[in-house]
C-alpha positions in Angstrom: -23.6 22.6 -13.5 -20.8 20.9 -11.9 -16.8 21.6 -12.0 -15.0 20.1 -15.0 -13.3 16.7 -14.7 -9.9 18.0 -15.4 -10.2 20.3 -12.3 -11.7 17.1 -10.0 -8.7 15.1 -11.2 -6.4 17.9 -10.4 -8.0 18.0 -6.8 -7.5 14.2 -6.4 -3.8 14.4 -7.3 -3.2 17.5 -5.0 -5.2 16.6 -1.8 -6.0 12.7 -2.0 -2.8 11.3 -3.3 -0.6 12.9 -0.8 -2.5 11.6 2.2 -2.9 8.0 0.7 0.8 8.0 -0.2 2.2 9.5 3.1 5.3 7.6 4.3 5.5 5.6 1.0 9.4 5.9 1.0 9.4 3.6 3.8 7.1 0.7 2.4 8.0 -2.6 0.9 6.4 -3.0 -2.3 5.1 -6.3 -3.1 2.3 -7.2 -6.0 -0.3 -6.9 -3.5 0.4 -3.5 -2.7 0.9 -2.3 -6.2 -2.4 -3.7 -7.1 -4.2 -2.1 -4.2 -2.7 1.4 -5.1 -3.8 0.8 -8.6 -7.4 0.0 -7.6 -7.5 3.2 -5.3 -6.6 5.5 -8.0 -8.9 3.5 -10.3 -11.6 3.8 -7.7 -11.1 7.5 -7.4 -11.4 8.0 -11.2 -14.5 6.2 -11.4 -16.0 8.1 -8.7 -15.0 11.2 -10.6 -16.6 9.9 -13.7 -19.6 9.0 -12.3 -19.6 5.3 -13.8 -21.8 2.7 -12.2 -20.6 -0.5 -11.2 -23.1 -2.2 -13.4 -22.0 -0.5 -16.7 -18.7 -2.9 -16.5 -16.4 -0.6 -18.0 -12.6 -1.5 -18.4 -9.8 0.4 -16.6 -8.3 1.4 -19.8 -11.8 2.9 -20.8 -11.7 5.0 -17.3 -8.0 6.2 -18.0 -8.8 7.1 -21.7 -12.1 8.6 -20.6 -10.2 10.9 -18.0 -7.0 11.3 -20.2 -4.7 10.2 -17.4 -2.1 7.7 -17.2 -1.2 5.4 -14.5 1.4 7.3 -12.4 0.5 6.9 -9.0 2.7 4.0 -8.7 5.6 5.9 -10.5 5.3 8.6 -8.1 5.7 6.3 -5.1 8.9 4.6 -6.9 10.4 7.9 -7.5 9.9 9.1 -4.0 11.4 5.6 -2.6 14.6 5.9 -5.1 14.7 9.7 -3.8 14.9 8.6 -0.1 17.1 6.1 -0.8 19.6 8.3 -2.8 19.1 11.1 -0.1 20.0 8.4 2.9 22.9 6.9 1.1 24.6 10.1 0.2 24.8 11.4 3.9 28.2 11.5 5.4 29.7 9.2 8.1 27.6 6.6 9.9 23.9 7.0 10.1 21.7 4.3 11.6 19.2 4.4 8.6 21.9 4.0 6.4 23.6 1.1 8.1 20.0 -0.5 8.3 19.5 -0.2 4.6 22.8 -1.5 3.6 22.5 -4.3 5.9 25.9 -3.3 8.0 24.4 -3.7 11.2 26.9 -5.2 13.7 25.9 -8.3 15.4 24.9 -12.2 15.0 22.1 -13.3 13.0 18.5 -14.0 14.3 18.3 -17.2 16.2 15.3 -19.6 16.2 13.6 -21.3 13.3 14.3 -19.7 9.8 11.4 -17.8 8.4 10.7 -17.9 4.5 12.3 -15.3 2.6 10.3 -11.8 2.2 10.6 -9.0 -0.2 13.0 -6.6 1.7 12.9 -2.9 1.0 16.3 -3.1 -1.0 15.0 -5.7 -3.3 12.4 -3.0 -4.7 15.5 -0.9 -5.3 17.5 -3.4 -7.1 14.5 -4.8 -9.1 13.4 -1.0 -10.3 16.8 0.2 -11.2 17.8 -3.3 -12.7 21.1 -3.2 -11.3 22.8 -4.7 -8.6 23.5 -3.1 -5.3 27.1 -1.9 -6.0 26.5 -0.2 -9.1 23.5 1.6 -7.3 25.9 2.7 -4.4 28.3 3.7 -7.0 25.9 6.1 -8.8 24.8 7.4 -5.4 28.5 8.4 -4.9 28.8 9.9 -8.3 25.9 12.2 -7.2 28.0 13.2 -4.2 30.6 14.6 -6.3 28.9 15.4 -9.1 29.7 15.9 -12.9 31.8 19.0 -13.4 31.1 20.2 -10.0 26.9 19.7 -10.6 24.9 17.8 -8.1 22.9 15.7 -10.4 21.2 12.5 -9.7 21.9 9.0 -11.6 19.0 7.2 -9.9 16.4 8.9 -11.6 16.8 8.2 -15.1 17.4 4.6 -14.3 13.7 4.3 -13.1 12.2 4.4 -16.6 11.9 0.8 -18.5 14.7 0.1 -20.6 16.0 -2.6 -23.1 18.4 -4.8 -22.1 21.1 -3.3 -24.5 20.4 0.0 -22.7 20.7 -1.8 -19.2 24.2 -3.0 -20.3 25.3 0.4 -21.6 24.4 2.1 -18.4 26.1 -0.6 -16.1 29.4 -0.2 -18.3 29.3 3.4 -17.7 29.2 2.9 -14.0 
């Protein structure tokens, strides 16, 4: 008799996912990478459940059978937002901070212009649903904290919200 499926899933989350997502804070996430991460997670679950490829089960069936949610991509996004907040809160001038905010001194690149690509900061703007200045303002608010407490304003923004809630959050910032 083998180990229960729940134990195998916990082992996958504890041993395999950290190796696969090592350094994910510095990745630029495009649709292709998100699809590949989801496929990696599904492949692991299919192996754990021992579903043959000839059975042709959907991803939703596999998720229901394993009793898990699609959380790998959310974990990666949360780690990237936490890294952004950590770097932005750093006092003084820091090379990482200057590169992220795009305040590097000097002229622009010479030569033929390249097509615009997804930048690291574009992911932050898209995921939070805010322009760069309110995101930076929320980071500044965490430096002082509310009532002397250190709280993070970026984490709640990660959750999907309606347009009405987004406008209310922007008004608060």
